[in-house]
C-alpha positions in Angstrom: 0.0 0.0 0.0 2.8 2.4 0.9 4.5 1.5 -2.4 1.4 2.5 -4.4 1.2 5.8 -2.6 4.8 6.5 -3.5 4.2 5.6 -7.1 1.1 7.8 -7.2 3.1 10.8 -5.9 5.9 10.2 -8.3 3.5 10.0 -11.2 1.8 13.2 -10.0 5.2 15.0 -9.9 5.9 13.9 -13.5 2.5 15.3 -14.6 3.3 18.6 -12.9 6.7 18.7 -14.5 5.5 17.8 -18.0 2.2 19.8 -18.0 2.3 22.3 -15.1 5.8 23.8 -15.7 5.3 24.6 -19.4 1.9 26.0 -18.6 3.3 28.2 -15.9 6.1 29.4 -18.3 3.5 30.2 -21.0 1.3 31.9 -18.5 4.2 34.0 -17.3 5.3 35.0 -20.8 1.7 35.9 -21.7 1.4 38.1 -18.6 4.7 39.8 -19.4 3.5 40.6 -22.9 0.3 42.0 -21.6 2.2 44.2 -19.1 4.4 45.4 -21.9 1.4 46.3 -24.1 -0.1 48.2 -21.1 3.1 50.1 -20.6 3.3 51.0 -24.3 -0.3 52.2 -24.2 0.4 54.3 -21.1 3.4 55.9 -22.7 1.4 56.6 -25.8 -1.5 58.1 -23.7 1.0 60.3 -21.8 2.6 61.5 -25.1 -0.8 62.2 -26.6 -1.8 64.2 -23.6 1.4 66.2 -23.9 0.7 66.9 -27.6 -2.8 68.0 -26.7 -1.3 70.4 -24.2 1.0 71.7 -26.9 -2.0 72.2 -29.3 -3.6 74.2 -26.5 -0.5 76.4 -26.3 -0.8 76.9 -30.1 -4.4 77.8 -29.7 -3.6 80.2 -26.9 -1.1 81.9 -29.3 -3.3 82.0 -32.3 -1.8 85.3 -33.4 1.3 83.3 -34.5 -0.9 81.4 -37.0 0.9 78.1 -36.4 -2.2 76.1 -37.5 -2.4 76.6 -41.2 -1.3 80.2 -41.2 0.0 81.7 -44.4 3.7 81.0 -45.1 4.5 84.7 -45.4 3.1 85.5 -42.0 6.6 85.4 -40.4 7.5 88.7 -42.0 4.7 90.4 -40.1 5.7 89.1 -36.7 7.2 91.4 -34.1 10.1 90.4 -31.9 7.9 89.2 -29.0 5.8 87.0 -31.4 8.9 85.6 -33.0 10.3 84.7 -29.5 7.0 83.0 -28.5 7.0 81.0 -31.8 10.6 79.9 -31.2 9.7 78.7 -27.7 6.7 76.8 -29.0 8.8 75.1 -31.6 11.4 74.2 -29.0 8.6 72.6 -26.9 7.4 70.7 -30.0 10.9 69.4 -30.8 11.3 68.3 -27.2 8.0 66.5 -27.4 8.9 64.8 -30.7 12.3 63.7 -29.3 10.6 62.2 -26.2 8.2 60.3 -28.5 11.0 59.1 -30.7 13.0 57.9 -27.7 10.1 56.2 -26.0 8.2 54.8 -28.9 10.3 54.4 -32.0 12.2 51.2 -32.8 13.9 50.1 -35.9 12.1 46.8 -36.0 8.6 47.6 -34.6 5.8 45.1 -34.0 2.4 45.9 -35.5 1.1 47.6 -32.3 4.2 49.8 -31.9 4.2 50.7 -35.6 0.5 51.7 -35.3 1.3 54.0 -32.3 4.3 55.5 -34.0 2.5 56.3 -37.2 0.5 59.0 -35.6 3.7 60.6 -34.3 5.2 60.5 -37.7 2.1 62.2 -39.1 2.5 65.0 -36.5 6.2 65.4 -37.5 5.3 65.5 -41.2 2.6 68.0 -40.6 5.0 70.4 -38.9 7.8 69.7 -41.4 5.5 70.9 -44.2 5.8 74.4 -42.8 8.7 76.3 -44.3 9.3 78.3 -41.1 9.5 75.1 -39.1 11.9 73.5 -41.6 14.0 76.6 -41.6 14.6 76.6 -37.8 14.7 72.8 -37.5 18.5 72.4 -37.9 19.2 74.9 -35.2 16.6 73.3 -32.9 18.0 69.8 -33.5 21.5 70.9 -32.4 22.3 68.9 -29.2 19.4 66.5 -29.6 19.7 62.7 -29.8 21.7 61.9 -33.0 19.3 59.3 -34.2 16.4 61.7 -33.7 18.3 64.4 -35.5 18.8 62.1 -38.5 15.1 61.0 -38.4 13.7 64.5 -38.3 16.1 65.8 -40.9 15.0 63.0 -43.2 11.4 63.8 -42.7 12.0 67.5 -43.3 13.9 66.7 -46.6 11.0 64.4 -47.7 8.4 67.1 -46.9 10.4 69.8 -48.7 10.4 67.6 -51.9 6.6 67.1 -51.5 5.9 70.8 -51.2 8.0 71.8 -54.2 
């Protein structure tokens, strides 16, 4: 009788090892993936909120005509307006760099690529502006080298599109 109980416990330990351990590993990996997705979505939500705050600043400074203003508007800006515009562009570049560092990857999975696509759209939107492209090299000085290259490439592509 004691021998049967020992065999039963030994068989149960094999079942746990063969079935339970792989199941625990799969469960752990699945949970880690879900946590990573949640973290990515939290980062994206944070960055989206920061961009919304930036857009509020643009709206608060409507006299600068940063949203679809005429390209020749710069010549009519006074020194104080030019300074505010420069500060807003500095904030925007910082936000773009933060998004680049936190979200962009050379080899993105489908979810990350989807999140990144909206940031690239924002960058392209701003790079279509002649005044933004004009100040961009100066604004990129001292930023992350990979980010500098990425933004410079987008600016060059958008310049070609607008010509």
